[in-house]
C-alpha positions in Angstrom: -2.3 -4.3 14.8 -1.2 -2.0 12.1 -1.1 -3.2 8.5 0.4 -1.8 5.3 -2.2 -2.6 2.7 -3.7 -1.5 -0.6 -6.7 0.7 -0.6 -8.7 0.7 -3.9 -9.6 3.9 -5.7 -10.9 4.7 -9.2 -13.5 3.1 -11.4 -14.6 -0.5 -11.0 -13.0 -1.8 -14.2 -9.9 0.4 -13.9 -8.9 0.1 -10.3 -5.8 1.9 -8.9 -4.6 1.5 -5.4 -3.0 3.6 -2.6 -0.5 2.0 -0.3 -1.7 3.0 3.2 -1.1 2.2 6.9 -4.3 1.4 8.7 -5.7 -0.8 11.5 -6.0 -4.5 10.6 -9.7 -4.6 11.1 -10.4 -1.3 9.4 -12.3 -1.3 6.1 -10.2 -1.0 2.9 -11.6 2.5 2.3 -11.9 3.4 6.0 -9.7 5.5 8.2 -6.0 5.5 7.3 -3.1 6.6 9.4 -0.6 7.5 6.5 -0.4 7.3 2.8 2.8 5.7 1.6 2.5 5.4 -2.2 0.4 4.2 -5.1 0.0 1.2 -7.4 -1.5 1.2 -10.9 -1.7 -2.3 -12.3 -2.8 -1.0 -15.7 0.2 1.3 -16.3 3.0 -0.1 -18.6 5.9 1.1 -16.5 6.6 2.6 -13.1 3.3 1.3 -11.8 4.3 0.9 -8.2 5.6 3.9 -6.3 6.3 3.9 -2.6 8.2 6.1 -0.1 10.8 3.6 1.1 11.9 5.7 4.1 8.3 5.8 5.4 7.8 2.1 4.6 10.9 1.2 6.6 9.9 3.4 9.5 6.5 1.8 9.8 8.1 -1.6 9.7 10.3 -0.7 12.6 7.2 0.6 14.5 5.6 -2.8 14.1 3.3 -2.5 11.1 2.9 -5.7 9.1 2.7 -5.5 5.2 0.2 -7.7 3.5 1.4 -10.4 1.1 0.6 -8.3 -1.9 2.5 -5.3 -0.7 5.4 -7.4 0.4 5.8 -8.9 -3.1 5.4 -5.5 -4.8 8.1 -4.0 -2.6 10.4 -7.0 -3.3 10.0 -6.4 -7.0 11.1 -2.8 -6.8 14.4 -3.5 -4.9 
């Protein structure tokens, strides 16, 4: 099953995340299928960026977003 999830990057105390499409059982930093956007929880504004066209196309293909990604996308709409 494909999941749309957050993949951590950056330093341990200053994490940033990539929004990626990957297999459900794949490691967080493992093989990804496509990069959809980014999320920086430390930035004051515009911290969540995602390509909404790609996001919708992966949803129609059957990819399931995680709860965190789903709530972040809901905030941007």
